[in-house]
N, C-alpha and C positions, 0 to 999 in steps of 0.2 A: 552294309550299314556299320558305321563306326561304333566303337564301344561307348563313347560319350553320348551319342544319340540314343543308343540302346538303353543306357543307364537312365537318361532323362525320361524316356518313354516308360520305363519300368517304375520310376518314381511317380510319374503322373498317374499311372494306373493304380497306385497306392497313395493317392493324394492326401487322404486323411491322416494316415500314419506319418507320412513325410512332413505334412504341415505341423502336426503336433510335435515332432522332433525338432523342427526348425523353431517353433514357438518356444519350446522349453529352453533351448540353448540361447535363443534371442533374449529371453527374460534374464537368464544368467549373465549374459554379456551386458545387458542394460544395468543390472544390479552392480556388476563389477565396475564398469565405467562410471555409473552414477555415484557409487560410494566413494570412488577416487575423486570425483569432481566435488562431492560434498565435503570430503576431508580437506581438499585444497581450499574450498570455499570457506570452511570453518577456520582454517589457518589464517586466511586473508581477513575474515571477519573478526577473528580474535585480535589480529594485529591492527584492525581498522575500527575497533571499538571507539577509538579516537583517531580522527584523520584530519589533515590540514593544520595540525599543531606542530610547530617546530621544536619547542622545548616545554618541559614541565619544570617549574622552579619551586623549591620548597626548602625547609630546614634540612641541614645535612643529616643524612641517614643512609639507608641502602637504596640502590636503584629500584629494585623490585618493590621494596616497601613503600617508597614514594609513589610508584606507579599504581600499586594495588589500592592505596588509600584514595588518591585523587581521581582515578579513573573507575575502579571497580568497587569503591566504598568498603574495602575490606581492611581490617587492621586498624592501627592507631598511629598517629604521627608522634615522633619523639619531641617535637616542639613546633611552634608557629614561627612565621616570619613577620617582621614588623611592617606596618603600613607605610612607614617612611621609605623602606627599601623598595616596596612595591611601586611607589610613586617615582622613585629614581629610575627604576628599571623601565617603567612605562615611558619616561621622558628620554630614554636613551635613543640616539639617532638610528640605531639598527632595528628598533622595535616598531613594528607596524600596528599591532594591536595586542592587548593584554586582557585576559579574563580572570578576575580574582575568584578564589574558591575558599569558602569557609565551611568546615565540617565539624561535627561533634555533637549535634543535636539529632533528635529522631522524633518520629510520630508512629506509634504502634509498631515499632521495630523497623520501620522504613526510614532510611537516612534522609536527613534534611541538608540541603546544600544552599548556602548563602552566596549570592553573586549579584551581578547587575545586568543591564540590558545587553552588554557586550557578549554575554553567554549565548543569547538567542541569535545574535548576529554572526558569531564566529565559530560556535561549536559545530563540528562536523563529525559524522560517523560513516562507516561503510565506504562507498566510493565517493567520498566528499559530499555526502548528502546533508543538507541543513535540517535543523529541527523544525517540525511543522505542528501547528495546533489543530487538534481535531475539533475542539470547541473553545470558545472564549477568546481571551487576549492575554498578552504577557502582563506581569505585575507592573504597577505604576507607583503605588504608595508603599510605605514600609510594611504594612500588615496585610499584604496580599500574597497569594501563593499560586504557583503553576505546578501541577502534579503530573507524574508519569502515567502511562496507560495502565500499568499493572496496579498501581496504587488506587486508581479510580475503579478498576474492575474488582479487585479483592476487597476493598473497603466500601464499595458501592457509593462512592462520592460523586457529587454533581456540582455544577457551577453555583456559586453563591453560598455554599455551605461553609461554616466556620469550623476550624480545627485548632487544637492547642498542641504546641510542641513540647517535647520532653527533653530534659537535660541529660545528655549522654546517649550512647548507642548500644549498651549492653542489654541482655535480656533480663526480664524481671520488672519489678515495680520501680519506675524511675520518677524523680521529682518533675512535676509538670509546671510549665510556665503559664500560670493562670492569668497574669496581668493583662495580656492582650491576645485575643484570638486572631487567627489569620483567615482571611476569606479567600476561597478558591475562585480565581478569575480565569483560569485556563487549564485545559487538559491536553497533553501532548499526544500526537499520533504514535503508535508502536514503532520502536526502533530496533528491538532485539538486543539492546545494550543496557548497561546499568541505569541509563536515564529513565527507563520505564519504571524502575523501582524507587525513584528519587522524588522528593518534594523540594521544589525550588522556591526560595524566598529572597527578598532583597537583603543585602548586607546590613542596611539600616535597621531592618526588622530584627536581625540576629543581635545587633548591638543593643537595641531597645529592650529586648526581653531579658538581657543580662544586666541591665542597669539596677542600681539600688534605688528603687522608686520612693522609698520612705525618705531618702535624703534629697531626691530630686523634686519632690512635691513643693518644697518651699522656694525652689528656684524657678520653676516653670510649670505652668498649668496646662500648656499645650505642647504636644510632642514636636510640633514644627519649630518650636523655640529651642529645642535641645540639639546639641552636637552629637550626631549619630555616626560620625566617622569611626570605623573600627580601629583599634590600636594594633591589632595583628590579625592575620588570616592563616589558613592552612597552607596555601600555595597559590600558584597562578599558572595559567596556560598562556603561552606566548607565541605569537606569529611574527616572523622576521621579514624585513623588506627584501632580503636576498638570502637564498639558501646557502650561498658560499660563506656566509658569516656565522653559520651555526656553530662550528667548532671553536672559532675565536670568541664568540659571545658566551659559549658554554664555559670556556676557560675564564672569562671575565667574572662570571657568577661564582665559579669555584674559588676565585681569589678575592671575593667580596670582603672588604675590610670591616664593615660595620657589624656584621654577624655571620656566623657560619652557614652558608647556603650551598645548594647544589642544583645543577640543571641536568636533566636527562632527556635523551632523544626517545620519544615514545616508541617509534617503530623498532629501534634497536633493542630496547628493553623488552618489548613484547615478544620479539623473536627469541630472545634468550629465555624468556619465561615459557614459551611454547616448547622449546627444546627440553626443558625440564619435565614436561608432561607428555613426551613423545610416545609413551606407551599406548596412547589412543590410536596412533597410526597402526601399530602392530595389531591391536584388537580388530580394527576395521579390516586389515589385510587378511587375517585369519578367517574372519567371517566370509569374506568374498571368495577366498580359496575354497572353503567348505561348500559354498553354493555352487561354484563352478564344478567341483568334483562330483557333486550329486547330479548335475546336468549331464556330465559325460558318462556317468554310470547309466543314466537314462538312455543316452545314445547307444551305448553298448548293448543294453537290453533290447532296445528297439531294433538294432541290426540282427540280433539273434532271433527275435520274433519274426522279423521280415524273412529270414532264411526259412523258418518253418512255413510261413505263408507262401513263399515262392518256390517251395520244393519241386513242384511240378514244372513251373516255368523254367527253372535252372536245369532240370533233368532234360527237358525238351531241347534247350540250347546245347546241352552236352551231346545229345543224340544227333543233333544237326551238325556236329563237328567242332563245336567250341571247345578249346583246350581249357583244362582246369585253371591254367594261369590267367586266361582271359576272364573267366568268371570271377577269380579273385580280384583282378584289376577293377572289374565292375563294382565290387563291394567297396574297394578303396575309393573309387571315384564317387560313389554314392555318399560315403562318409565325408569326403572332402567337400563335395557340393553342399551338403547339409550344413557343415560347419561354416563355410565361407558365406553362404546366404544368411546364416544365423548371426554371424558377426556384423554383416552389413545392416540387417534389420535391427539388431540390438543397438547399433550406433544411431540409426535413424530414430528409434524409439526414445533413446536418451535425449536427443536434440528436440524432439517434439514435446516431450514432457517438460524438459528444461525451459522451452520457450513459454509454456503456459505457467510454470511455477516460478520463473525468474522474478517477475515483479512482486509476487506475493512474498517470496522468501526474503527478498532484499528489503522490502518496505516494512514487513511485520517482524522478521527475525534478524534483520541486519546481515543476512547470509549472502555473501558475494558469490554467485554461481555463474560460471562461464562454461556452458555445455557446447558452445560452438567451436571453440579452438580444439584442434587435434594436437595432442601433446605426444612426446616421446613415449610416455607410459601407455597411451592408447595404442600406439603402433606396436610396441613390444607385446602388449597383451593380445592384440588381434592376431599377430603372427604366432604367438604361443597357443592361442585357441585353435588355429588352423592346424598347427603341428600336433596338438593333442588329438584333434579329430582324426587326422591321418593315422596316428599311432593306435587309437581305439579301433579304427577300421581294419588294422592289420590282424587283430585277433580272430574275428570271424572269417576274414579273407584266407588266412593260413589254414584255419580249420576246414574251410570249404575246399581249398586246394588239395589237402591231404585226403579228404573224403572222396573227392572227385577222382583222384589218381587211383584210389583203392577200389572204388566200386563202379567207376565208369560214369556215375551221375551223382548229383548232390542228394544226399539223404542224411538228415541230422535228427 
C-alpha cells in the first residue's frame, strides 16, 4: 500500500478532525482572496464613482479640488464658469453631450445639485450603470426635486413632500430660501456613490431662489415669464464623440480665452487620489496576513493533536516495519493534502459567495466585485499557502522522525 493511500485512509478515519482543519484554512483562504477582491473592487468603485464621462470642466484650480467638489461634493470651488462658455463648449463639434452642475446650496446638510435632464440621461457610475428611480419621476418644472436614497432614508422623505433649500453648505444655521419650496417627485435607487446623499433640482430652480423677488414682482407675476437661465455654474461633465480627442480637447479648454478654465480626466485624477490614500491597502493586507497565520497555527496544533490520537496507529506501523522517515513523509503528505484541499475549497467558497453578493454590492454600494477572474495575486497566494502548509507539516514530521529513531515507535 502506498504512503499516499495510507495517508488518505488515515485522514478518512479521522474525518471530523480533518474536515475541521480543512474548513478552518478554507475560511482563511476565502477571507484573504475575498478581501483582496473587495480591495480591488473598492479601487475600481472609487475610480468609477463617475464613469462614462470623458472630462470634467470647471474654473481653473487643482485637479483633485475640482474632482472632489463636482463628484464627491467635498470642498468649495474657487470660482464658477460662465453660462456663455458652457454653451460654446456644448456647441463644439467634438462634444456629444454635456451635463451642467451647479453646487453651493444644501438641505439639512445634504448637498443640492442643480442640473437638467441630461444628468439622468448621461450620468453613469460603477460599470457604466445609469441612474434609476426607485419611486416617482425626474423633475419637469423649476420647483421639483429628485433625492438620493440616503436623503430619503435619513430624513424619512416621501414623494409629494415639500422641502426648502438653504444657502451655503457649511454646518450651523444657514439662511433658508423661503420663497419657493421644492416638491419631491422622484427618489433614486441606491448607487453607493455621492448621488445617494444629493438632492437634485433644475438649474432654473436654483436661479429662481436666488432672484431678488422684491424687484421682480413689478416685472412679472408668473415665474414662467422670468428668464431663469443661470449666469454661471460650478462646472460640467462632458462626453466626447471620440476618445481620441480627449487630450486635444483638454488642451483647448486649458487655453480658453474668455475665462480661466480647466478640464480633468476623471479616471486619471481618481487614480492619483487613490494613490494618496494607499494606506488602506496596507491595512487590509495586515489583517489578512493575521487571519492566515492564525489558521496555520490551528493547522500546527491540529497535527500535534492528531499525533497524540494516532500514537497507537503509528506505533503499529513502526512495528510492522515502517521506517521513521516514511511516517514523517505521511505527516508531510497529510499537511500538504489538507492545505491543497483548503485552498481549492476556499477559492470555490469565494466564488459562490461572490456570485450571490455581486448584484447586491454593485447595485446598492456601487462596489464592482469580480470574484470569477483568477489573478496573479490569487495564484501567488495559493502557492504560498501550500508552501506554508508543507513548512508547518515539517515541524511534527521532524519531531516524529527523531522520536521514532530513538524509541523504535512514535510516542509523544
